[in-house]
One Martini backbone bead per residue (centre of mass of N, CA, C, O) as a GRO file, in nm:
protein
  206
    1MET     BB    1  -8.150   5.623   9.305
    2GLU     BB    2  -8.006   5.440   9.073
    3ALA     BB    3  -7.727   5.447   8.906
    4VAL     BB    4  -7.624   5.482   8.579
    5PRO     BB    5  -7.407   5.339   8.396
    6GLU     BB    6  -7.161   5.409   8.193
    7ALA     BB    7  -7.078   5.385   7.882
    8GLU     BB    8  -6.850   5.257   7.693
    9GLU     BB    9  -6.621   5.358   7.486
   10GLU     BB   10  -6.549   5.345   7.176
   11GLU     BB   11  -6.312   5.165   6.983
   12GLU     BB   12  -6.001   5.193   6.796
   13LEU     BB   13  -5.780   5.119   6.526
   14LEU     BB   14  -5.462   5.273   6.487
   15GLU     BB   15  -5.264   5.336   6.205
   16ILE     BB   16  -4.909   5.402   6.190
   17ASN     BB   17  -4.694   5.538   5.931
   18LEU     BB   18  -4.347   5.566   5.926
   19ILE     BB   19  -4.187   5.651   5.647
   20SER     BB   20  -4.035   5.949   5.652
   21ALA     BB   21  -3.764   6.188   5.608
   22GLN     BB   22  -3.665   6.543   5.566
   23ASP     BB   23  -3.420   6.761   5.635
   24LEU     BB   24  -3.253   6.703   5.873
   25LYS     BB   25  -3.073   6.778   6.147
   26PRO     BB   26  -2.767   6.731   6.212
   27ALA     BB   27  -2.574   6.576   6.429
   28ILE     BB   28  -2.344   6.659   6.653
   29GLY     BB   29  -2.045   6.454   6.626
   30LEU     BB   30  -2.127   6.276   6.382
   31ARG     BB   31  -2.014   6.088   6.117
   32ARG     BB   32  -2.308   5.963   6.112
   33MET     BB   33  -2.657   5.948   6.033
   34GLN     BB   34  -2.871   5.762   6.257
   35THR     BB   35  -3.221   5.677   6.261
   36TYR     BB   36  -3.512   5.706   6.479
   37ALA     BB   37  -3.849   5.639   6.595
   38VAL     BB   38  -4.093   5.759   6.836
   39ALA     BB   39  -4.420   5.632   6.939
   40TRP     BB   40  -4.729   5.782   7.091
   41VAL     BB   41  -5.013   5.806   7.313
   42ASP     BB   42  -4.900   5.647   7.551
   43PRO     BB   43  -4.619   5.679   7.749
   44SER     BB   44  -4.634   5.359   7.840
   45ALA     BB   45  -4.655   5.302   7.500
   46LYS     BB   46  -4.373   5.273   7.326
   47LEU     BB   47  -4.258   5.300   6.988
   48ARG     BB   48  -4.014   5.172   6.745
   49THR     BB   49  -3.807   5.188   6.502
   50ARG     BB   50  -3.591   5.135   6.294
   51ILE     BB   51  -3.275   5.181   6.168
   52ASP     BB   52  -3.133   5.423   5.973
   53ARG     BB   53  -2.815   5.396   5.783
   54THR     BB   54  -2.830   5.572   5.483
   55GLY     BB   55  -3.004   5.858   5.478
   56GLY     BB   56  -2.958   6.041   5.704
   57PRO     BB   57  -3.150   6.332   5.667
   58ASN     BB   58  -3.319   6.093   5.476
   59PRO     BB   59  -3.510   5.883   5.607
   60THR     BB   60  -3.624   5.529   5.608
   61TRP     BB   61  -3.881   5.307   5.751
   62ASN     BB   62  -4.176   5.189   5.720
   63ASP     BB   63  -4.334   5.181   6.000
   64ARG     BB   64  -4.589   5.003   6.184
   65PHE     BB   65  -4.859   5.102   6.404
   66ILE     BB   66  -5.077   5.014   6.683
   67PHE     BB   67  -5.363   5.188   6.826
   68ARG     BB   68  -5.570   5.216   7.104
   69VAL     BB   69  -5.866   5.418   7.070
   70PRO     BB   70  -6.086   5.643   7.116
   71ARG     BB   71  -6.320   5.788   6.921
   72SER     BB   72  -6.269   6.085   7.020
   73PHE     BB   73  -5.972   6.101   6.918
   74LEU     BB   74  -6.073   6.118   6.604
   75ASP     BB   75  -6.299   6.373   6.637
   76ASP     BB   76  -6.079   6.589   6.737
   77ALA     BB   77  -6.055   6.894   6.581
   78GLY     BB   78  -5.746   7.062   6.626
   79ASP     BB   79  -5.470   7.317   6.729
   80GLY     BB   80  -5.397   7.245   7.005
   81PHE     BB   81  -5.214   7.104   7.262
   82GLY     BB   82  -5.480   6.935   7.372
   83SER     BB   83  -5.501   6.775   7.132
   84PRO     BB   84  -5.524   6.494   6.984
   85ALA     BB   85  -5.218   6.289   6.966
   86VAL     BB   86  -4.931   6.184   6.806
   87SER     BB   87  -4.621   6.112   6.931
   88ILE     BB   88  -4.298   6.220   6.788
   89GLU     BB   89  -3.955   6.101   6.789
   90ILE     BB   90  -3.625   6.186   6.680
   91TYR     BB   91  -3.322   5.989   6.655
   92ALA     BB   92  -2.971   5.982   6.707
   93VAL     BB   93  -2.716   5.778   6.702
   94GLY     BB   94  -2.492   5.714   6.975
   95CYS     BB   95  -2.223   5.622   7.180
   96ILE     BB   96  -2.369   5.736   7.448
   97VAL     BB   97  -2.607   5.909   7.326
   98ASP     BB   98  -2.914   5.988   7.210
   99SER     BB   99  -3.029   6.226   6.982
  100LEU     BB  100  -3.248   6.482   6.955
  101VAL     BB  101  -3.383   6.605   6.659
  102GLY     BB  102  -3.712   6.576   6.688
  103ALA     BB  103  -4.067   6.679   6.677
  104VAL     BB  104  -4.415   6.548   6.675
  105ARG     BB  105  -4.767   6.647   6.629
  106LEU     BB  106  -5.031   6.436   6.543
  107LEU     BB  107  -5.338   6.544   6.437
  108ILE     BB  108  -5.594   6.328   6.401
  109GLY     BB  109  -5.862   6.489   6.357
  110ASN     BB  110  -5.759   6.629   6.082
  111LEU     BB  111  -5.787   6.348   5.906
  112ARG     BB  112  -6.075   6.219   5.902
  113LEU     BB  113  -6.112   5.896   5.952
  114LEU     BB  114  -6.428   5.853   6.002
  115SER     BB  115  -6.484   5.933   5.681
  116ARG     BB  116  -6.329   5.672   5.621
  117PRO     BB  117  -6.243   5.391   5.519
  118GLN     BB  118  -6.116   5.118   5.593
  119ARG     BB  119  -5.791   5.105   5.479
  120ASN     BB  120  -5.782   5.430   5.421
  121PRO     BB  121  -5.538   5.636   5.382
  122SER     BB  122  -5.378   5.915   5.539
  123PHE     BB  123  -5.173   6.181   5.436
  124ALA     BB  124  -4.868   6.338   5.580
  125ALA     BB  125  -4.679   6.650   5.623
  126VAL     BB  126  -4.463   6.717   5.898
  127GLN     BB  127  -4.317   6.923   6.098
  128VAL     BB  128  -4.004   6.953   6.255
  129ARG     BB  129  -3.915   7.003   6.594
  130ARG     BB  130  -3.682   7.141   6.764
  131GLU     BB  131  -3.550   7.216   7.072
  132SER     BB  132  -3.544   7.531   6.993
  133GLY     BB  133  -3.834   7.550   6.807
  134ARG     BB  134  -3.748   7.494   6.537
  135PHE     BB  135  -3.789   7.424   6.202
  136GLN     BB  136  -3.670   7.092   6.069
  137GLY     BB  137  -3.826   6.933   5.854
  138VAL     BB  138  -3.996   6.622   5.743
  139LEU     BB  139  -4.279   6.412   5.813
  140ASN     BB  140  -4.389   6.102   5.679
  141VAL     BB  141  -4.734   6.001   5.695
  142ALA     BB  142  -4.975   5.741   5.792
  143ALA     BB  143  -5.339   5.690   5.832
  144MET     BB  144  -5.557   5.429   5.978
  145LEU     BB  145  -5.824   5.209   5.997
  146LEU     BB  146  -5.918   4.921   6.181
  147SER     BB  147  -6.018   4.637   6.273
  148LEU     BB  148  -6.120   4.487   6.579
  149ALA     BB  149  -5.910   4.271   6.677
  150PRO     BB  150  -5.869   4.046   6.927
  151ALA     BB  151  -5.548   4.050   6.945
  152ALA     BB  152  -5.555   4.390   6.979
  153ALA     BB  153  -5.768   4.468   7.208
  154GLU     BB  154  -5.562   4.463   7.472
  155ALA     BB  155  -5.356   4.644   7.337
  156PRO     BB  156  -5.240   4.973   7.325
  157ALA     BB  157  -4.969   4.869   7.166
  158ILE     BB  158  -4.830   4.778   6.833
  159GLY     BB  159  -4.600   4.611   6.638
  160TYR     BB  160  -4.547   4.433   6.353
  161ARG     BB  161  -4.271   4.297   6.478
  162ASP     BB  162  -4.378   4.148   6.736
  163SER     BB  163  -4.432   3.864   6.600
  164ASN     BB  164  -4.091   3.844   6.587
  165LYS     BB  165  -3.969   3.950   6.862
  166SER     BB  166  -3.921   4.244   6.839
  167ALA     BB  167  -3.777   4.548   6.984
  168ASP     BB  168  -4.006   4.796   6.971
  169VAL     BB  169  -4.022   4.858   7.253
  170PHE     BB  170  -3.889   5.105   7.429
  171ALA     BB  171  -3.827   4.932   7.702
  172ASN     BB  172  -3.645   4.699   7.523
  173ASP     BB  173  -3.385   4.815   7.507
  174ARG     BB  174  -3.050   4.758   7.441
  175GLU     BB  175  -2.723   4.700   7.523
  176SER     BB  176  -2.414   4.718   7.461
  177PRO     BB  177  -2.128   4.594   7.484
  178PRO     BB  178  -1.864   4.613   7.647
  179ASN     BB  179  -1.604   4.780   7.500
  180SER     BB  180  -1.694   4.922   7.258
  181SER     BB  181  -1.652   5.041   6.965
  182SER     BB  182  -1.727   5.283   6.743
  183ALA     BB  183  -1.853   5.079   6.545
  184ASP     BB  184  -2.044   4.944   6.761
  185CYS     BB  185  -2.231   5.194   6.809
  186PHE     BB  186  -2.377   5.107   6.518
  187SER     BB  187  -2.601   4.946   6.623
  188ASP     BB  188  -2.922   4.876   6.686
  189TYR     BB  189  -2.806   4.955   6.974
  190SER     BB  190  -2.694   5.163   7.176
  191LEU     BB  191  -2.516   5.198   7.456
  192HIS     BB  192  -2.759   5.387   7.491
  193SER     BB  193  -3.061   5.432   7.498
  194CYS     BB  194  -3.326   5.650   7.452
  195ASP     BB  195  -3.362   5.678   7.755
  196SER     BB  196  -3.116   5.867   7.800
  197ALA     BB  197  -3.242   6.115   7.664
  198TYR     BB  198  -3.463   6.146   7.878
  199VAL     BB  199  -3.284   6.186   8.121
  200ARG     BB  200  -3.139   6.436   8.007
  201LYS     BB  201  -3.401   6.611   7.961
  202TYR     BB  202  -3.594   6.532   8.237
  203GLY     BB  203  -3.434   6.352   8.480
  204THR     BB  204  -3.641   6.114   8.400
  205LYS     BB  205  -3.792   5.826   8.355
  206GLN     BB  206  -4.103   5.734   8.192
   0.00000   0.00000   0.00000
């Protein structure tokens, strides 16, 4: 008897707005704290915000990203580590490497987006966990569903600034010019991108 092929799971477009953060732990050794956030569902498609230069431990980004996710990703409300989540890490720009300030796992199922109309955002304030495991600070985010537009249907993740050819994608970070001064270290992209922080933390680039 011929096997019946399984139907492909329905997909949705999930918009995540990284609005701001409050009371972040200042990075040690930096004369001023300038931060950005990296978000992903799939580790191979990471997106990053612009750098906040003025907020210090209370940055504002208001950057929006779109992720293509299976419908089950939105419907699984749980509180365990294995529950579907958007991973977010906050970095402070440094002259040599960018420092990990803290991380967040945004459990999407708990937001009940499938029960809300499209383009009707759900807001959340999520505690930021430092590398030590302690909580310090809050990340303010919004999430909502969009209609599955053909232009976004093929990409696993896209930033709103991608249409302007901005380097939102994590893998596209640039290096600063050689022999840059300490002032130059606080350009849009640090001497080493946030990839360096991953190499430092995990021993290999993801």
